[in-house]
C-alpha positions in Angstrom: -24.1 25.1 13.3 -25.1 21.6 14.4 -22.7 19.0 15.8 -22.9 16.9 12.6 -22.0 20.0 10.4 -19.1 20.8 12.7 -17.8 17.2 12.4 -18.2 17.3 8.6 -16.4 20.6 8.4 -13.6 19.4 10.6 -13.1 16.3 8.5 -13.0 18.3 5.3 -10.5 20.6 6.8 -8.4 17.6 7.9 -8.4 16.2 4.4 -7.4 19.6 3.0 -4.6 19.9 5.5 -3.4 16.4 4.6 -3.4 17.4 0.9 -1.3 20.4 1.6 1.2 18.1 3.5 1.3 15.9 0.4 2.2 18.9 -1.8 5.0 19.7 0.6 6.2 16.1 0.5 6.2 16.0 -3.3 8.2 19.2 -3.5 10.8 17.8 -1.0 10.9 14.6 -2.9 11.9 16.5 -6.1 14.5 18.8 -4.6 16.0 16.5 -1.9 18.6 13.9 -2.5 22.3 13.2 -2.9 22.5 16.3 -5.1 20.7 19.5 -4.2 18.8 21.3 -6.8 17.5 24.9 -7.2 14.1 26.2 -8.4 15.6 26.9 -11.8 16.9 23.3 -12.0 13.4 22.0 -11.2 11.8 24.1 -13.9 14.4 23.1 -16.4 14.2 19.5 -15.5 10.4 19.5 -15.8 10.8 21.0 -19.2 13.0 18.2 -20.4 16.3 20.0 -20.0 19.4 17.8 -19.4 22.2 20.4 -19.5 23.3 19.8 -15.9 23.4 16.9 -13.5 21.0 18.7 -11.3 18.4 19.0 -14.1 18.9 15.4 -14.9 18.4 14.5 -11.2 15.0 16.4 -11.3 14.0 14.5 -14.4 14.6 11.2 -12.5 12.9 12.3 -9.3 9.6 13.5 -10.8 8.5 10.0 -11.9 9.9 8.5 -8.7 7.8 11.0 -6.7 4.8 10.2 -8.8 5.2 6.5 -8.2 5.7 6.9 -4.5 2.4 8.9 -4.3 0.5 6.4 -6.3 1.8 3.3 -4.5 1.5 4.9 -1.0 -2.1 5.9 -1.8 -2.9 2.4 -3.1 -1.4 0.7 0.0 -3.1 3.0 2.5 -6.5 2.6 0.8 -6.1 -1.2 0.5 -5.2 -1.4 4.2 -8.3 0.5 5.2 -10.5 -1.6 3.1 -9.0 -4.9 4.3 -9.5 -3.8 7.9 -13.1 -2.9 7.1 -13.9 -6.1 5.3 -12.5 -8.4 7.9 -13.3 -6.1 10.9 -9.7 -6.8 11.9 -7.5 -4.0 13.1 -4.3 -5.9 12.3 -5.2 -6.4 8.6 -2.5 -5.1 6.3 -1.3 -6.3 2.9 2.1 -7.1 4.3 1.1 -8.7 7.5 -1.6 -10.9 5.8 0.9 -12.1 3.2 -1.0 -10.5 0.3 2.1 -8.6 -0.9 4.3 -11.7 -0.8 1.7 -13.7 -2.7 1.9 -11.1 -5.4 5.7 -11.2 -5.3 5.8 -15.0 -5.7 3.4 -14.8 -8.7 5.6 -12.1 -10.3 8.8 -14.1 -9.7 7.3 -17.3 -11.0 6.1 -15.4 -14.1 9.6 -14.0 -14.7 11.4 -17.4 -14.2 8.9 -19.8 -15.7 7.3 -17.7 -18.5 9.8 -14.9 -19.2 7.3 -12.1 -18.3 9.1 -8.8 -18.4 6.6 -6.1 -19.0 5.0 -4.1 -16.1 1.5 -4.8 -17.4 2.1 -8.6 -17.4 3.5 -8.3 -13.9 0.4 -6.6 -12.7 -1.9 -9.3 -14.0 0.0 -12.1 -12.3 0.6 -10.0 -9.2 -3.2 -9.5 -8.8 -3.8 -13.3 -9.2 -1.1 -14.0 -6.6 -2.4 -11.4 -4.2 -6.0 -12.8 -4.5 -4.8 -16.4 -3.9 -2.8 -15.4 -0.8 -5.7 -13.4 0.6 -8.1 -16.3 0.2 -5.7 -18.8 1.7 -4.9 -16.7 4.7 -8.5 -15.9 5.4 -9.4 -19.6 5.1 -6.7 -20.7 7.5 -7.5 -17.9 9.9 -11.2 -18.9 10.0 -10.6 -22.4 11.2 -11.4 -23.3 14.7 -13.6 -21.7 17.3 -14.4 -18.0 17.0 -13.8 -17.8 13.2 -11.4 -15.3 11.8 -10.2 -13.4 14.9 -7.6 -10.7 14.6 -4.8 -12.7 16.2 -5.6 -15.8 14.2 -5.5 -13.9 10.9 -2.2 -12.2 11.9 -0.7 -15.6 12.8 -1.9 -17.2 9.6 -0.5 -14.2 7.7 2.8 -14.5 9.4 3.1 -18.2 8.7 2.0 -17.8 5.1 4.5 -14.9 4.6 7.3 -17.1 5.9 6.4 -19.9 3.5 6.0 -17.6 0.6 9.3 -15.9 1.3 11.0 -19.3 1.2 9.3 -20.2 -2.0 10.4 -16.9 -3.5 14.0 -17.5 -2.5 14.0 -21.0 -4.0 12.5 -19.8 -7.2 14.9 -16.9 -7.6 18.0 -19.1 -6.9 17.1 -21.1 -10.1 17.8 -18.1 -12.3 20.8 -15.8 -11.7 19.5 -13.1 -14.0 16.2 -12.9 -12.2 18.0 -13.0 -8.9 20.0 -9.8 -9.7 16.8 -8.0 -10.7 14.8 -9.3 -7.8 17.3 -8.6 -5.0 16.5 -4.9 -4.8 12.9 -5.2 -5.8 12.0 -7.6 -3.0 12.9 -5.0 -0.3 10.4 -2.5 -1.8 11.3 0.8 -3.4 10.5 3.4 -6.0 14.0 4.0 -7.4 14.3 3.6 -11.1 10.7 4.7 -11.7 9.6 5.9 -15.1 6.6 7.4 -16.7 6.2 4.3 -18.8 6.0 2.1 -15.7 3.5 4.5 -14.1 1.4 4.5 -17.2 1.2 0.7 -17.3 0.0 0.3 -13.7 -2.1 3.5 -13.5 -5.3 1.9 -15.0 -5.2 -0.9 -12.5 -4.6 1.5 -9.6 -7.5 3.6 -10.8 -9.9 0.7 -11.1 -9.0 -0.7 -7.7 -9.4 2.7 -6.1 -12.9 3.2 -7.6 -14.0 -0.3 -6.4 -12.9 0.5 -2.9 -14.4 4.0 -2.7 -17.8 3.0 -4.0 -18.1 0.4 -1.2 -17.4 3.0 1.6 -21.1 3.2 2.7 -21.4 -0.6 2.6 -18.2 -1.0 4.8 -19.9 1.2 7.4 -22.8 -1.2 7.4 -20.5 -4.2 7.7 -19.0 -2.7 10.8 -22.3 -3.3 12.5 -22.2 -7.0 11.7 -23.4 -9.0 8.7 -26.9 -9.8 10.1 -27.6 -6.2 11.0 -26.1 -4.9 7.7 -28.4 -7.3 5.8 -31.4 -6.2 7.9 -30.6 -2.6 6.8 -30.9 -3.7 3.2 -27.1 -4.0 2.5 -26.0 -6.6 0.0 -23.3 -8.0 2.3 -21.8 -10.5 -0.1 -21.6 -7.9 -2.9 -20.0 -5.3 -0.7 -17.5 -7.7 0.7 -16.6 -9.0 -2.8 -16.3 -5.6 -4.4 -14.2 -4.2 -1.5 -12.0 -7.2 -1.4 -11.5 -7.2 -5.2 -10.6 -3.5 -5.1 -8.0 -4.1 -2.3 -6.5 -7.1 -4.1 -6.1 -5.1 -7.3 -4.5 -2.2 -5.5 -2.1 -4.5 -3.7 -1.2 -6.4 -6.8 -0.6 -3.3 -8.9 1.4 -1.6 -6.1 3.6 -4.7 -5.6 4.2 -5.1 -9.3 5.3 -1.5 -9.5 7.4 -1.1 -6.3 7.9 -4.4 -4.6 6.3 -5.7 -1.4 6.2 -2.6 0.8 4.7 -3.3 4.2 3.0 -1.5 7.1 1.7 1.5 5.1 -1.8 -0.1 5.1 -1.6 -0.8 8.8 -0.3 2.6 10.2 -2.3 5.0 8.1 -5.9 3.7 8.6 -5.3 3.6 12.4 -4.2 7.2 12.4 -7.2 8.1 10.3 -9.6 6.6 12.8 -7.9 8.5 15.6 -8.2 11.8 13.7 -11.4 11.7 11.7 -13.4 8.7 13.0 -14.6 5.4 11.6 -16.8 6.6 8.8 -15.3 4.9 5.7 -16.7 7.7 3.5 -14.0 9.9 5.1 -11.6 7.2 6.2 -10.9 5.9 2.7 -9.9 9.2 1.2 -7.8 10.0 4.3 -6.0 6.6 4.0 -5.2 7.2 0.4 -3.8 10.7 1.1 -2.1 9.5 4.3 -0.5 6.6 2.5 0.9 8.9 -0.2 2.3 11.2 2.4 3.9 8.4 4.4 5.6 6.7 1.5 6.8 10.0 -0.1 8.3 11.2 3.1 9.8 7.7 3.7 11.5 7.8 0.3 12.9 11.3 1.1 14.3 10.1 4.4 15.8 7.0 2.7 17.6 9.2 0.3 19.0 11.6 3.0 20.0 9.4 5.9 22.9 7.7 4.2 23.6 9.9 1.2 25.1 9.7 -1.3 23.8 6.1 -0.9 20.1 5.3 -0.5 18.0 3.2 1.9 15.0 1.5 0.1 11.7 2.9 1.2 10.5 -0.6 2.3 13.1 -0.5 5.0 12.0 2.9 6.3 8.3 1.9 6.4 9.3 -1.3 8.3 11.2 0.7 10.9 8.1 2.9 11.4 5.5 0.2 11.1 6.9 -2.7 13.2 6.8 -0.8 16.5 3.3 0.5 15.6 2.1 -3.1 15.0 3.4 -4.1 18.5 1.7 -1.1 20.0 -1.6 -2.0 18.4 -1.4 -5.6 19.7 -0.6 -4.5 23.2 -3.2 -1.8 23.2 -6.0 -4.2 22.2 -4.7 -7.0 24.4 -5.7 -9.6 21.9 -5.4 -13.0 23.6 -7.8 -15.3 21.7 -6.1 -18.0 19.6 
């Protein structure tokens, strides 16, 4: 068996192993929480039974688990695509301010236009995410050297701070919105329902397809725009398609679960360490890895302070912030 075949087999086995880990995470997410449940409770809860509190708990955890899987997969995939498009290892929907751009758009829609449906939130979140992504990239591209990793990270940090202030000012104008937004802004999957999942699922599916079909093109972009064009790649089309897919994923995920950070930073880096830089493998790995990370983070958040809960956005920040510092130190990025 050739080296290439061995590598392909190893990557396939890695994806299969990660899928098994995801299955374990989903089972734990259904059975773990403030109230323990048995196998019988799980089966009864899945069948619609509500005779006991345990069965009712299962009925609430199933859509919550489904939303955690979908949002985690979306954020992991979006992070890998953003890093591929910008060739920036620090790219992440949270760090670059994309999630907060989507959040500001949603809050503005709620306060100014009375938008309440999840589908309406998705549309405005996508527009807000796109506007924030374009703004941060434009600011980070100013000066010598263009859009360097550190300049993009700094531009994203400044933009995030500004957007957070605007969100607070907007929310303070409406007490009803403030009560709803207070828990949503941290990022979490509590209160999920199949109806909410159904409203965001088409957007998540469309964004995922756009990202996955650009995998080969992202491999070419990693060589540089000129070389990619010389190899026959439509550089502008690949960058536009991948960017649009990432923005749609970020907007839909933020509308469904709030601005959850660091998933798109941590997972793609682990993917490169484990299966390499080929985006045809890295993108599926990032989707599965993001789903695993967010599902396990939600389980941890339910267990560490039970019967109370810690929002999943706090858990991912506790994991991701040290990881971000490690990446910066490891690469020794010094150029401003």
